[in-house]
mmJSON file of the N, C-alpha and C atoms, coordinates in Angstrom:
{"data_MODEL":{"atom_site":{
"group_PDB":["ATOM","ATOM","ATOM","ATOM","ATOM","ATOM","ATOM","ATOM","ATOM","ATOM","ATOM","ATOM","ATOM","ATOM","ATOM","ATOM","ATOM","ATOM","ATOM","ATOM","ATOM","ATOM","ATOM","ATOM","ATOM","ATOM","ATOM","ATOM","ATOM","ATOM","ATOM","ATOM","ATOM","ATOM","ATOM","ATOM","ATOM","ATOM","ATOM","ATOM","ATOM","ATOM","ATOM","ATOM","ATOM","ATOM","ATOM","ATOM","ATOM","ATOM","ATOM","ATOM","ATOM","ATOM","ATOM","ATOM","ATOM","ATOM","ATOM","ATOM","ATOM","ATOM","ATOM","ATOM","ATOM","ATOM","ATOM","ATOM","ATOM","ATOM","ATOM","ATOM","ATOM","ATOM","ATOM","ATOM","ATOM","ATOM","ATOM","ATOM","ATOM","ATOM","ATOM","ATOM","ATOM","ATOM","ATOM","ATOM","ATOM","ATOM","ATOM","ATOM","ATOM","ATOM","ATOM","ATOM","ATOM","ATOM","ATOM","ATOM","ATOM","ATOM","ATOM","ATOM","ATOM","ATOM","ATOM","ATOM","ATOM","ATOM","ATOM","ATOM","ATOM","ATOM","ATOM","ATOM","ATOM","ATOM","ATOM","ATOM","ATOM","ATOM","ATOM","ATOM","ATOM","ATOM","ATOM","ATOM","ATOM","ATOM","ATOM","ATOM","ATOM","ATOM","ATOM","ATOM","ATOM","ATOM","ATOM","ATOM","ATOM","ATOM","ATOM","ATOM","ATOM","ATOM","ATOM","ATOM","ATOM","ATOM","ATOM","ATOM","ATOM","ATOM","ATOM","ATOM","ATOM","ATOM","ATOM","ATOM","ATOM","ATOM","ATOM","ATOM","ATOM","ATOM","ATOM","ATOM","ATOM","ATOM","ATOM","ATOM","ATOM","ATOM","ATOM","ATOM","ATOM","ATOM","ATOM","ATOM","ATOM","ATOM","ATOM","ATOM","ATOM","ATOM","ATOM","ATOM","ATOM","ATOM","ATOM","ATOM","ATOM","ATOM","ATOM","ATOM","ATOM","ATOM","ATOM","ATOM","ATOM","ATOM","ATOM","ATOM","ATOM","ATOM","ATOM","ATOM","ATOM","ATOM","ATOM","ATOM","ATOM","ATOM","ATOM","ATOM","ATOM","ATOM","ATOM","ATOM","ATOM","ATOM","ATOM","ATOM","ATOM","ATOM","ATOM","ATOM","ATOM","ATOM","ATOM","ATOM","ATOM","ATOM","ATOM","ATOM","ATOM","ATOM","ATOM","ATOM","ATOM","ATOM","ATOM"],
"id":[1,2,3,4,5,6,7,8,9,10,11,12,13,14,15,16,17,18,19,20,21,22,23,24,25,26,27,28,29,30,31,32,33,34,35,36,37,38,39,40,41,42,43,44,45,46,47,48,49,50,51,52,53,54,55,56,57,58,59,60,61,62,63,64,65,66,67,68,69,70,71,72,73,74,75,76,77,78,79,80,81,82,83,84,85,86,87,88,89,90,91,92,93,94,95,96,97,98,99,100,101,102,103,104,105,106,107,108,109,110,111,112,113,114,115,116,117,118,119,120,121,122,123,124,125,126,127,128,129,130,131,132,133,134,135,136,137,138,139,140,141,142,143,144,145,146,147,148,149,150,151,152,153,154,155,156,157,158,159,160,161,162,163,164,165,166,167,168,169,170,171,172,173,174,175,176,177,178,179,180,181,182,183,184,185,186,187,188,189,190,191,192,193,194,195,196,197,198,199,200,201,202,203,204,205,206,207,208,209,210,211,212,213,214,215,216,217,218,219,220,221,222,223,224,225,226,227,228,229,230,231,232,233,234,235,236,237,238,239,240,241,242,243],
"type_symbol":["N","C","C","N","C","C","N","C","C","N","C","C","N","C","C","N","C","C","N","C","C","N","C","C","N","C","C","N","C","C","N","C","C","N","C","C","N","C","C","N","C","C","N","C","C","N","C","C","N","C","C","N","C","C","N","C","C","N","C","C","N","C","C","N","C","C","N","C","C","N","C","C","N","C","C","N","C","C","N","C","C","N","C","C","N","C","C","N","C","C","N","C","C","N","C","C","N","C","C","N","C","C","N","C","C","N","C","C","N","C","C","N","C","C","N","C","C","N","C","C","N","C","C","N","C","C","N","C","C","N","C","C","N","C","C","N","C","C","N","C","C","N","C","C","N","C","C","N","C","C","N","C","C","N","C","C","N","C","C","N","C","C","N","C","C","N","C","C","N","C","C","N","C","C","N","C","C","N","C","C","N","C","C","N","C","C","N","C","C","N","C","C","N","C","C","N","C","C","N","C","C","N","C","C","N","C","C","N","C","C","N","C","C","N","C","C","N","C","C","N","C","C","N","C","C","N","C","C","N","C","C","N","C","C","N","C","C","N","C","C","N","C","C"],
"label_atom_id":["N","CA","C","N","CA","C","N","CA","C","N","CA","C","N","CA","C","N","CA","C","N","CA","C","N","CA","C","N","CA","C","N","CA","C","N","CA","C","N","CA","C","N","CA","C","N","CA","C","N","CA","C","N","CA","C","N","CA","C","N","CA","C","N","CA","C","N","CA","C","N","CA","C","N","CA","C","N","CA","C","N","CA","C","N","CA","C","N","CA","C","N","CA","C","N","CA","C","N","CA","C","N","CA","C","N","CA","C","N","CA","C","N","CA","C","N","CA","C","N","CA","C","N","CA","C","N","CA","C","N","CA","C","N","CA","C","N","CA","C","N","CA","C","N","CA","C","N","CA","C","N","CA","C","N","CA","C","N","CA","C","N","CA","C","N","CA","C","N","CA","C","N","CA","C","N","CA","C","N","CA","C","N","CA","C","N","CA","C","N","CA","C","N","CA","C","N","CA","C","N","CA","C","N","CA","C","N","CA","C","N","CA","C","N","CA","C","N","CA","C","N","CA","C","N","CA","C","N","CA","C","N","CA","C","N","CA","C","N","CA","C","N","CA","C","N","CA","C","N","CA","C","N","CA","C","N","CA","C","N","CA","C","N","CA","C","N","CA","C","N","CA","C","N","CA","C","N","CA","C","N","CA","C"],
"label_alt_id":[null,null,null,null,null,null,null,null,null,null,null,null,null,null,null,null,null,null,null,null,null,null,null,null,null,null,null,null,null,null,null,null,null,null,null,null,null,null,null,null,null,null,null,null,null,null,null,null,null,null,null,null,null,null,null,null,null,null,null,null,null,null,null,null,null,null,null,null,null,null,null,null,null,null,null,null,null,null,null,null,null,null,null,null,null,null,null,null,null,null,null,null,null,null,null,null,null,null,null,null,null,null,null,null,null,null,null,null,null,null,null,null,null,null,null,null,null,null,null,null,null,null,null,null,null,null,null,null,null,null,null,null,null,null,null,null,null,null,null,null,null,null,null,null,null,null,null,null,null,null,null,null,null,null,null,null,null,null,null,null,null,null,null,null,null,null,null,null,null,null,null,null,null,null,null,null,null,null,null,null,null,null,null,null,null,null,null,null,null,null,null,null,null,null,null,null,null,null,null,null,null,null,null,null,null,null,null,null,null,null,null,null,null,null,null,null,null,null,null,null,null,null,null,null,null,null,null,null,null,null,null,null,null,null,null,null,null,null,null,null,null,null,null],
"label_comp_id":["MET","MET","MET","ILE","ILE","ILE","SER","SER","SER","ASP","ASP","ASP","PHE","PHE","PHE","PRO","PRO","PRO","VAL","VAL","VAL","MET","MET","MET","VAL","VAL","VAL","ASP","ASP","ASP","ALA","ALA","ALA","CYS","CYS","CYS","VAL","VAL","VAL","LEU","LEU","LEU","VAL","VAL","VAL","GLN","GLN","GLN","ALA","ALA","ALA","ALA","ALA","ALA","VAL","VAL","VAL","ARG","ARG","ARG","ASP","ASP","ASP","ILE","ILE","ILE","LEU","LEU","LEU","LEU","LEU","LEU","ARG","ARG","ARG","LEU","LEU","LEU","PHE","PHE","PHE","GLU","GLU","GLU","ARG","ARG","ARG","ARG","ARG","ARG","LEU","LEU","LEU","PHE","PHE","PHE","LEU","LEU","LEU","ALA","ALA","ALA","ARG","ARG","ARG","TRP","TRP","TRP","THR","THR","THR","ASP","ASP","ASP","GLU","GLU","GLU","ILE","ILE","ILE","ILE","ILE","ILE","GLU","GLU","GLU","GLU","GLU","GLU","THR","THR","THR","VAL","VAL","VAL","ARG","ARG","ARG","THR","THR","THR","LEU","LEU","LEU","ARG","ARG","ARG","ASP","ASP","ASP","LYS","LYS","LYS","LEU","LEU","LEU","GLY","GLY","GLY","ARG","ARG","ARG","THR","THR","THR","GLN","GLN","GLN","GLU","GLU","GLU","GLN","GLN","GLN","THR","THR","THR","ASP","ASP","ASP","TYR","TYR","TYR","LEU","LEU","LEU","VAL","VAL","VAL","ASN","ASN","ASN","CYS","CYS","CYS","CYS","CYS","CYS","ALA","ALA","ALA","ILE","ILE","ILE","ILE","ILE","ILE","PHE","PHE","PHE","LEU","LEU","LEU","THR","THR","THR","PRO","PRO","PRO","GLY","GLY","GLY","LEU","LEU","LEU","SER","SER","SER","SER","SER","SER","VAL","VAL","VAL","ILE","ILE","ILE","GLY","GLY","GLY","SER","SER","SER"],
"label_asym_id":["A","A","A","A","A","A","A","A","A","A","A","A","A","A","A","A","A","A","A","A","A","A","A","A","A","A","A","A","A","A","A","A","A","A","A","A","A","A","A","A","A","A","A","A","A","A","A","A","A","A","A","A","A","A","A","A","A","A","A","A","A","A","A","A","A","A","A","A","A","A","A","A","A","A","A","A","A","A","A","A","A","A","A","A","A","A","A","A","A","A","A","A","A","A","A","A","A","A","A","A","A","A","A","A","A","A","A","A","A","A","A","A","A","A","A","A","A","A","A","A","A","A","A","A","A","A","A","A","A","A","A","A","A","A","A","A","A","A","A","A","A","A","A","A","A","A","A","A","A","A","A","A","A","A","A","A","A","A","A","A","A","A","A","A","A","A","A","A","A","A","A","A","A","A","A","A","A","A","A","A","A","A","A","A","A","A","A","A","A","A","A","A","A","A","A","A","A","A","A","A","A","A","A","A","A","A","A","A","A","A","A","A","A","A","A","A","A","A","A","A","A","A","A","A","A","A","A","A","A","A","A","A","A","A","A","A","A","A","A","A","A","A","A"],
"label_entity_id":["1","1","1","1","1","1","1","1","1","1","1","1","1","1","1","1","1","1","1","1","1","1","1","1","1","1","1","1","1","1","1","1","1","1","1","1","1","1","1","1","1","1","1","1","1","1","1","1","1","1","1","1","1","1","1","1","1","1","1","1","1","1","1","1","1","1","1","1","1","1","1","1","1","1","1","1","1","1","1","1","1","1","1","1","1","1","1","1","1","1","1","1","1","1","1","1","1","1","1","1","1","1","1","1","1","1","1","1","1","1","1","1","1","1","1","1","1","1","1","1","1","1","1","1","1","1","1","1","1","1","1","1","1","1","1","1","1","1","1","1","1","1","1","1","1","1","1","1","1","1","1","1","1","1","1","1","1","1","1","1","1","1","1","1","1","1","1","1","1","1","1","1","1","1","1","1","1","1","1","1","1","1","1","1","1","1","1","1","1","1","1","1","1","1","1","1","1","1","1","1","1","1","1","1","1","1","1","1","1","1","1","1","1","1","1","1","1","1","1","1","1","1","1","1","1","1","1","1","1","1","1","1","1","1","1","1","1","1","1","1","1","1","1"],
"label_seq_id":[1,1,1,2,2,2,3,3,3,4,4,4,5,5,5,6,6,6,7,7,7,8,8,8,9,9,9,10,10,10,11,11,11,12,12,12,13,13,13,14,14,14,15,15,15,16,16,16,17,17,17,18,18,18,19,19,19,20,20,20,21,21,21,22,22,22,23,23,23,24,24,24,25,25,25,26,26,26,27,27,27,28,28,28,29,29,29,30,30,30,31,31,31,32,32,32,33,33,33,34,34,34,35,35,35,36,36,36,37,37,37,38,38,38,39,39,39,40,40,40,41,41,41,42,42,42,43,43,43,44,44,44,45,45,45,46,46,46,47,47,47,48,48,48,49,49,49,50,50,50,51,51,51,52,52,52,53,53,53,54,54,54,55,55,55,56,56,56,57,57,57,58,58,58,59,59,59,60,60,60,61,61,61,62,62,62,63,63,63,64,64,64,65,65,65,66,66,66,67,67,67,68,68,68,69,69,69,70,70,70,71,71,71,72,72,72,73,73,73,74,74,74,75,75,75,76,76,76,77,77,77,78,78,78,79,79,79,80,80,80,81,81,81],
"pdbx_PDB_ins_code":[null,null,null,null,null,null,null,null,null,null,null,null,null,null,null,null,null,null,null,null,null,null,null,null,null,null,null,null,null,null,null,null,null,null,null,null,null,null,null,null,null,null,null,null,null,null,null,null,null,null,null,null,null,null,null,null,null,null,null,null,null,null,null,null,null,null,null,null,null,null,null,null,null,null,null,null,null,null,null,null,null,null,null,null,null,null,null,null,null,null,null,null,null,null,null,null,null,null,null,null,null,null,null,null,null,null,null,null,null,null,null,null,null,null,null,null,null,null,null,null,null,null,null,null,null,null,null,null,null,null,null,null,null,null,null,null,null,null,null,null,null,null,null,null,null,null,null,null,null,null,null,null,null,null,null,null,null,null,null,null,null,null,null,null,null,null,null,null,null,null,null,null,null,null,null,null,null,null,null,null,null,null,null,null,null,null,null,null,null,null,null,null,null,null,null,null,null,null,null,null,null,null,null,null,null,null,null,null,null,null,null,null,null,null,null,null,null,null,null,null,null,null,null,null,null,null,null,null,null,null,null,null,null,null,null,null,null,null,null,null,null,null,null],
"Cartn_x":[0.851,0.004,0.867,0.621,1.358,0.416,0.836,-0.025,0.629,-0.149,0.373,-0.154,-0.524,-1.092,0.025,0.169,1.257,0.919,1.946,1.806,2.886,2.466,3.417,3.934,5.231,5.861,6.467,5.982,6.416,7.623,8.269,9.462,9.189,8.039,7.747,7.799,7.599,7.692,9.122,9.841,11.191,12.211,11.932,12.857,13.002,11.948,11.973,12.434,13.601,14.243,13.349,12.703,11.877,10.699,10.059,8.886,9.365,10.468,11.023,11.371,11.959,12.371,11.148,10.105,8.86,8.268,8.136,7.555,8.368,9.692,10.512,10.497,10.33,10.184,8.834,7.804,6.506,6.587,7.307,7.506,8.238,9.277,10.029,9.104,8.073,7.122,6.019,6.111,5.173,3.73,3.612,2.282,1.789,2.722,2.393,3.631,3.478,4.565,4.928,6.096,6.539,6.992,6.579,6.999,7.356,8.349,8.661,9.284,9.472,9.989,11.329,11.994,13.248,12.997,11.855,11.537,11.375,10.787,10.617,11.974,12.852,14.221,14.943,14.87,15.514,15.02,13.715,13.132,13.587,13.654,14.106,15.564,16.428,17.81,17.939,17.239,17.275,16.875,15.792,15.342,16.329,16.852,17.844,19.093,19.526,20.713,20.417,19.415,19.163,18.528,17.619,16.92,17.427,18.033,18.481,19.993,20.697,22.157,22.873,22.247,22.947,23.999,25.04,26.14,25.806,26.539,26.447,26.608,27.606,27.905,26.754,26.114,24.974,23.817,23.484,22.323,22.64,23.868,24.196,24.067,24.461,24.326,22.87,22.01,20.572,20.011,20.325,19.79,20.313,21.597,22.19,21.596,21.278,20.71,19.266,18.51,17.058,16.51,17.116,16.488,16.29,17.239,17.107,15.925,15.701,14.619,13.253,13.117,11.776,11.489,12.438,12.23,11.292,10.326,9.4,9.634,10.394,10.703,9.461,9.515,8.416,7.251,7.265,6.155,6.012,7.124,7.127,6.301,6.433,5.69,4.221,3.845,2.431,1.861,2.569,2.054,1.904,2.827,2.796,1.657,1.104,0.059,-1.306],
"Cartn_y":[-1.181,0.008,1.239,2.149,3.422,4.563,5.472,6.584,7.921,8.914,10.234,11.15,10.526,11.246,11.833,13.207,13.79,13.824,13.571,13.541,14.445,15.448,16.287,15.522,15.252,14.512,15.55,15.592,16.58,16.102,17.018,16.711,15.65,15.651,14.714,13.271,13.102,11.781,11.467,12.479,12.282,12.031,12.523,12.358,10.902,10.167,8.786,7.875,7.279,6.533,5.381,4.664,3.524,3.988,5.049,5.554,6.128,6.895,7.48,6.379,5.306,4.19,3.558,3.296,2.701,3.624,4.925,5.838,5.951,6.011,6.137,4.835,3.714,2.449,2.429,2.954,3.055,4.005,5.079,6.043,5.374,4.587,3.9,3.015,2.465,1.604,2.401,3.754,4.685,4.527,4.256,4.235,5.638,6.596,8.017,8.801,10.104,10.983,11.768,11.506,12.198,13.585,14.569,15.963,16.559,17.493,18.271,19.577,20.483,21.795,22.017,23.145,23.483,23.666,24.242,24.433,23.118,22.126,20.816,20.143,20.281,19.731,20.404,21.692,22.442,22.015,21.864,21.422,19.997,19.151,17.776,17.78,18.526,18.58,19.153,20.222,20.873,19.881,19.143,18.176,17.025,16.525,15.435,15.867,17.104,17.606,17.949,18.795,19.352,18.363,17.526,16.629,15.222,14.8,13.407,13.257,14.37,14.346,13.884,13.972,13.598,14.647,14.224,15.121,15.864,16.911,17.648,16.687,15.811,14.851,13.912,13.439,12.541,13.218,14.441,15.143,15.596,15.98,16.353,15.157,13.993,12.781,12.499,12.598,12.341,13.364,14.596,15.616,15.425,15.13,14.927,13.703,12.67,11.492,11.642,12.476,12.545,13.853,14.988,16.265,16.513,16.153,16.403,15.615,14.441,13.575,14.124,14.587,14.914,16.403,17.249,18.705,19.154,19.936,20.441,21.955,22.419,23.802,24.703,25.805,26.762,26.425,25.271,24.845,25.671,26.116,26.883,28.165,28.831,30.082,29.807,28.669,28.307,28.022,27.309,26.968,28.19,29.164,30.379,31.336,31.206,32.161,31.757],
"Cartn_z":[0.001,0.016,0.011,-0.924,-0.973,-0.708,0.138,0.568,0.266,-0.032,-0.188,0.945,2.07,3.199,4.048,4.069,4.854,6.344,7.161,8.618,9.226,10.002,10.695,11.918,11.964,13.003,13.996,15.209,16.185,16.972,17.678,18.415,19.517,20.122,21.169,20.655,19.363,18.726,18.339,17.831,17.353,18.453,19.662,20.766,21.168,21.15,21.633,20.489,20.67,19.601,19.081,19.97,19.531,18.706,19.138,18.368,17.058,17.079,15.885,14.873,15.349,14.48,13.822,14.571,14.02,12.984,13.254,12.307,11.061,11.175,9.985,9.157,9.804,9.031,8.275,8.923,8.237,7.066,7.258,6.19,5.0,5.325,4.266,3.414,4.058,3.338,2.69,2.783,2.139,2.685,3.985,4.591,4.912,4.939,5.066,4.673,4.49,4.166,5.412,6.001,7.219,6.847,7.678,7.486,8.824,8.811,9.983,9.545,10.431,10.13,10.81,10.506,11.22,12.701,13.061,14.478,15.226,14.582,15.186,15.367,14.398,14.499,15.652,15.741,16.796,18.168,18.31,19.575,19.917,18.954,19.155,19.663,19.003,19.397,20.788,21.075,22.388,23.485,23.259,24.251,24.422,23.32,23.404,24.178,23.976,24.695,26.139,26.334,27.675,28.648,28.142,29.082,29.065,27.971,27.828,27.766,27.826,27.912,26.644,25.489,24.257,23.915,23.231,22.848,21.541,21.302,20.051,18.851,18.961,17.895,17.639,18.72,18.571,17.909,18.35,17.761,16.323,16.045,14.704,13.774,14.19,13.408,13.091,14.067,13.865,12.866,13.039,12.133,10.709,10.618,9.263,8.587,9.324,8.714,8.263,9.006,8.793,8.192,8.527,8.22,6.74,5.949,4.507,3.898,4.378,3.89,4.281,5.523,6.02,6.099,5.911,6.019,4.872,5.189,4.201,4.121,3.066,2.94,2.907,3.609,3.598,4.497,5.117,5.916,7.175,7.752,8.986,8.809,7.682,7.475,7.327,6.793,6.644,8.017,8.874,10.185,11.017,10.897,11.706,11.343,10.172,9.718,10.19],
"occupancy":[1.0,1.0,1.0,1.0,1.0,1.0,1.0,1.0,1.0,1.0,1.0,1.0,1.0,1.0,1.0,1.0,1.0,1.0,1.0,1.0,1.0,1.0,1.0,1.0,1.0,1.0,1.0,1.0,1.0,1.0,1.0,1.0,1.0,1.0,1.0,1.0,1.0,1.0,1.0,1.0,1.0,1.0,1.0,1.0,1.0,1.0,1.0,1.0,1.0,1.0,1.0,1.0,1.0,1.0,1.0,1.0,1.0,1.0,1.0,1.0,1.0,1.0,1.0,1.0,1.0,1.0,1.0,1.0,1.0,1.0,1.0,1.0,1.0,1.0,1.0,1.0,1.0,1.0,1.0,1.0,1.0,1.0,1.0,1.0,1.0,1.0,1.0,1.0,1.0,1.0,1.0,1.0,1.0,1.0,1.0,1.0,1.0,1.0,1.0,1.0,1.0,1.0,1.0,1.0,1.0,1.0,1.0,1.0,1.0,1.0,1.0,1.0,1.0,1.0,1.0,1.0,1.0,1.0,1.0,1.0,1.0,1.0,1.0,1.0,1.0,1.0,1.0,1.0,1.0,1.0,1.0,1.0,1.0,1.0,1.0,1.0,1.0,1.0,1.0,1.0,1.0,1.0,1.0,1.0,1.0,1.0,1.0,1.0,1.0,1.0,1.0,1.0,1.0,1.0,1.0,1.0,1.0,1.0,1.0,1.0,1.0,1.0,1.0,1.0,1.0,1.0,1.0,1.0,1.0,1.0,1.0,1.0,1.0,1.0,1.0,1.0,1.0,1.0,1.0,1.0,1.0,1.0,1.0,1.0,1.0,1.0,1.0,1.0,1.0,1.0,1.0,1.0,1.0,1.0,1.0,1.0,1.0,1.0,1.0,1.0,1.0,1.0,1.0,1.0,1.0,1.0,1.0,1.0,1.0,1.0,1.0,1.0,1.0,1.0,1.0,1.0,1.0,1.0,1.0,1.0,1.0,1.0,1.0,1.0,1.0,1.0,1.0,1.0,1.0,1.0,1.0,1.0,1.0,1.0,1.0,1.0,1.0,1.0,1.0,1.0,1.0,1.0,1.0],
"B_iso_or_equiv":[0.0,0.0,0.0,0.0,0.0,0.0,0.0,0.0,0.0,0.0,0.0,0.0,0.0,0.0,0.0,0.0,0.0,0.0,0.0,0.0,0.0,0.0,0.0,0.0,0.0,0.0,0.0,0.0,0.0,0.0,0.0,0.0,0.0,0.0,0.0,0.0,0.0,0.0,0.0,0.0,0.0,0.0,0.0,0.0,0.0,0.0,0.0,0.0,0.0,0.0,0.0,0.0,0.0,0.0,0.0,0.0,0.0,0.0,0.0,0.0,0.0,0.0,0.0,0.0,0.0,0.0,0.0,0.0,0.0,0.0,0.0,0.0,0.0,0.0,0.0,0.0,0.0,0.0,0.0,0.0,0.0,0.0,0.0,0.0,0.0,0.0,0.0,0.0,0.0,0.0,0.0,0.0,0.0,0.0,0.0,0.0,0.0,0.0,0.0,0.0,0.0,0.0,0.0,0.0,0.0,0.0,0.0,0.0,0.0,0.0,0.0,0.0,0.0,0.0,0.0,0.0,0.0,0.0,0.0,0.0,0.0,0.0,0.0,0.0,0.0,0.0,0.0,0.0,0.0,0.0,0.0,0.0,0.0,0.0,0.0,0.0,0.0,0.0,0.0,0.0,0.0,0.0,0.0,0.0,0.0,0.0,0.0,0.0,0.0,0.0,0.0,0.0,0.0,0.0,0.0,0.0,0.0,0.0,0.0,0.0,0.0,0.0,0.0,0.0,0.0,0.0,0.0,0.0,0.0,0.0,0.0,0.0,0.0,0.0,0.0,0.0,0.0,0.0,0.0,0.0,0.0,0.0,0.0,0.0,0.0,0.0,0.0,0.0,0.0,0.0,0.0,0.0,0.0,0.0,0.0,0.0,0.0,0.0,0.0,0.0,0.0,0.0,0.0,0.0,0.0,0.0,0.0,0.0,0.0,0.0,0.0,0.0,0.0,0.0,0.0,0.0,0.0,0.0,0.0,0.0,0.0,0.0,0.0,0.0,0.0,0.0,0.0,0.0,0.0,0.0,0.0,0.0,0.0,0.0,0.0,0.0,0.0,0.0,0.0,0.0,0.0,0.0,0.0],
"pdbx_formal_charge":[null,null,null,null,null,null,null,null,null,null,null,null,null,null,null,null,null,null,null,null,null,null,null,null,null,null,null,null,null,null,null,null,null,null,null,null,null,null,null,null,null,null,null,null,null,null,null,null,null,null,null,null,null,null,null,null,null,null,null,null,null,null,null,null,null,null,null,null,null,null,null,null,null,null,null,null,null,null,null,null,null,null,null,null,null,null,null,null,null,null,null,null,null,null,null,null,null,null,null,null,null,null,null,null,null,null,null,null,null,null,null,null,null,null,null,null,null,null,null,null,null,null,null,null,null,null,null,null,null,null,null,null,null,null,null,null,null,null,null,null,null,null,null,null,null,null,null,null,null,null,null,null,null,null,null,null,null,null,null,null,null,null,null,null,null,null,null,null,null,null,null,null,null,null,null,null,null,null,null,null,null,null,null,null,null,null,null,null,null,null,null,null,null,null,null,null,null,null,null,null,null,null,null,null,null,null,null,null,null,null,null,null,null,null,null,null,null,null,null,null,null,null,null,null,null,null,null,null,null,null,null,null,null,null,null,null,null,null,null,null,null,null,null],
"auth_seq_id":[1,1,1,2,2,2,3,3,3,4,4,4,5,5,5,6,6,6,7,7,7,8,8,8,9,9,9,10,10,10,11,11,11,12,12,12,13,13,13,14,14,14,15,15,15,16,16,16,17,17,17,18,18,18,19,19,19,20,20,20,21,21,21,22,22,22,23,23,23,24,24,24,25,25,25,26,26,26,27,27,27,28,28,28,29,29,29,30,30,30,31,31,31,32,32,32,33,33,33,34,34,34,35,35,35,36,36,36,37,37,37,38,38,38,39,39,39,40,40,40,41,41,41,42,42,42,43,43,43,44,44,44,45,45,45,46,46,46,47,47,47,48,48,48,49,49,49,50,50,50,51,51,51,52,52,52,53,53,53,54,54,54,55,55,55,56,56,56,57,57,57,58,58,58,59,59,59,60,60,60,61,61,61,62,62,62,63,63,63,64,64,64,65,65,65,66,66,66,67,67,67,68,68,68,69,69,69,70,70,70,71,71,71,72,72,72,73,73,73,74,74,74,75,75,75,76,76,76,77,77,77,78,78,78,79,79,79,80,80,80,81,81,81],
"auth_comp_id":["MET","MET","MET","ILE","ILE","ILE","SER","SER","SER","ASP","ASP","ASP","PHE","PHE","PHE","PRO","PRO","PRO","VAL","VAL","VAL","MET","MET","MET","VAL","VAL","VAL","ASP","ASP","ASP","ALA","ALA","ALA","CYS","CYS","CYS","VAL","VAL","VAL","LEU","LEU","LEU","VAL","VAL","VAL","GLN","GLN","GLN","ALA","ALA","ALA","ALA","ALA","ALA","VAL","VAL","VAL","ARG","ARG","ARG","ASP","ASP","ASP","ILE","ILE","ILE","LEU","LEU","LEU","LEU","LEU","LEU","ARG","ARG","ARG","LEU","LEU","LEU","PHE","PHE","PHE","GLU","GLU","GLU","ARG","ARG","ARG","ARG","ARG","ARG","LEU","LEU","LEU","PHE","PHE","PHE","LEU","LEU","LEU","ALA","ALA","ALA","ARG","ARG","ARG","TRP","TRP","TRP","THR","THR","THR","ASP","ASP","ASP","GLU","GLU","GLU","ILE","ILE","ILE","ILE","ILE","ILE","GLU","GLU","GLU","GLU","GLU","GLU","THR","THR","THR","VAL","VAL","VAL","ARG","ARG","ARG","THR","THR","THR","LEU","LEU","LEU","ARG","ARG","ARG","ASP","ASP","ASP","LYS","LYS","LYS","LEU","LEU","LEU","GLY","GLY","GLY","ARG","ARG","ARG","THR","THR","THR","GLN","GLN","GLN","GLU","GLU","GLU","GLN","GLN","GLN","THR","THR","THR","ASP","ASP","ASP","TYR","TYR","TYR","LEU","LEU","LEU","VAL","VAL","VAL","ASN","ASN","ASN","CYS","CYS","CYS","CYS","CYS","CYS","ALA","ALA","ALA","ILE","ILE","ILE","ILE","ILE","ILE","PHE","PHE","PHE","LEU","LEU","LEU","THR","THR","THR","PRO","PRO","PRO","GLY","GLY","GLY","LEU","LEU","LEU","SER","SER","SER","SER","SER","SER","VAL","VAL","VAL","ILE","ILE","ILE","GLY","GLY","GLY","SER","SER","SER"],
"auth_asym_id":["A","A","A","A","A","A","A","A","A","A","A","A","A","A","A","A","A","A","A","A","A","A","A","A","A","A","A","A","A","A","A","A","A","A","A","A","A","A","A","A","A","A","A","A","A","A","A","A","A","A","A","A","A","A","A","A","A","A","A","A","A","A","A","A","A","A","A","A","A","A","A","A","A","A","A","A","A","A","A","A","A","A","A","A","A","A","A","A","A","A","A","A","A","A","A","A","A","A","A","A","A","A","A","A","A","A","A","A","A","A","A","A","A","A","A","A","A","A","A","A","A","A","A","A","A","A","A","A","A","A","A","A","A","A","A","A","A","A","A","A","A","A","A","A","A","A","A","A","A","A","A","A","A","A","A","A","A","A","A","A","A","A","A","A","A","A","A","A","A","A","A","A","A","A","A","A","A","A","A","A","A","A","A","A","A","A","A","A","A","A","A","A","A","A","A","A","A","A","A","A","A","A","A","A","A","A","A","A","A","A","A","A","A","A","A","A","A","A","A","A","A","A","A","A","A","A","A","A","A","A","A","A","A","A","A","A","A","A","A","A","A","A","A"],
"auth_atom_id":["N","CA","C","N","CA","C","N","CA","C","N","CA","C","N","CA","C","N","CA","C","N","CA","C","N","CA","C","N","CA","C","N","CA","C","N","CA","C","N","CA","C","N","CA","C","N","CA","C","N","CA","C","N","CA","C","N","CA","C","N","CA","C","N","CA","C","N","CA","C","N","CA","C","N","CA","C","N","CA","C","N","CA","C","N","CA","C","N","CA","C","N","CA","C","N","CA","C","N","CA","C","N","CA","C","N","CA","C","N","CA","C","N","CA","C","N","CA","C","N","CA","C","N","CA","C","N","CA","C","N","CA","C","N","CA","C","N","CA","C","N","CA","C","N","CA","C","N","CA","C","N","CA","C","N","CA","C","N","CA","C","N","CA","C","N","CA","C","N","CA","C","N","CA","C","N","CA","C","N","CA","C","N","CA","C","N","CA","C","N","CA","C","N","CA","C","N","CA","C","N","CA","C","N","CA","C","N","CA","C","N","CA","C","N","CA","C","N","CA","C","N","CA","C","N","CA","C","N","CA","C","N","CA","C","N","CA","C","N","CA","C","N","CA","C","N","CA","C","N","CA","C","N","CA","C","N","CA","C","N","CA","C","N","CA","C","N","CA","C","N","CA","C","N","CA","C","N","CA","C","N","CA","C"],
"pdbx_PDB_model_num":[1,1,1,1,1,1,1,1,1,1,1,1,1,1,1,1,1,1,1,1,1,1,1,1,1,1,1,1,1,1,1,1,1,1,1,1,1,1,1,1,1,1,1,1,1,1,1,1,1,1,1,1,1,1,1,1,1,1,1,1,1,1,1,1,1,1,1,1,1,1,1,1,1,1,1,1,1,1,1,1,1,1,1,1,1,1,1,1,1,1,1,1,1,1,1,1,1,1,1,1,1,1,1,1,1,1,1,1,1,1,1,1,1,1,1,1,1,1,1,1,1,1,1,1,1,1,1,1,1,1,1,1,1,1,1,1,1,1,1,1,1,1,1,1,1,1,1,1,1,1,1,1,1,1,1,1,1,1,1,1,1,1,1,1,1,1,1,1,1,1,1,1,1,1,1,1,1,1,1,1,1,1,1,1,1,1,1,1,1,1,1,1,1,1,1,1,1,1,1,1,1,1,1,1,1,1,1,1,1,1,1,1,1,1,1,1,1,1,1,1,1,1,1,1,1,1,1,1,1,1,1,1,1,1,1,1,1,1,1,1,1,1,1]
}}}
């Protein structure tokens, strides 16, 4: 089954590795189209560092692996309006 249904994935989902892994695997199977914004990425990184003690290197790796695939350019301005 292939879907073109977009889903906004929030930081509270991306922070938890197990939940993030499941959702990204579902995305790989095209059950939905995962989307996030720069602000969501920033919040995810901030939470991982400040609350869960992840290093700069760890959070940079996560962002570099995922952000390009799921970032939706221009979406932040649409959400803010």
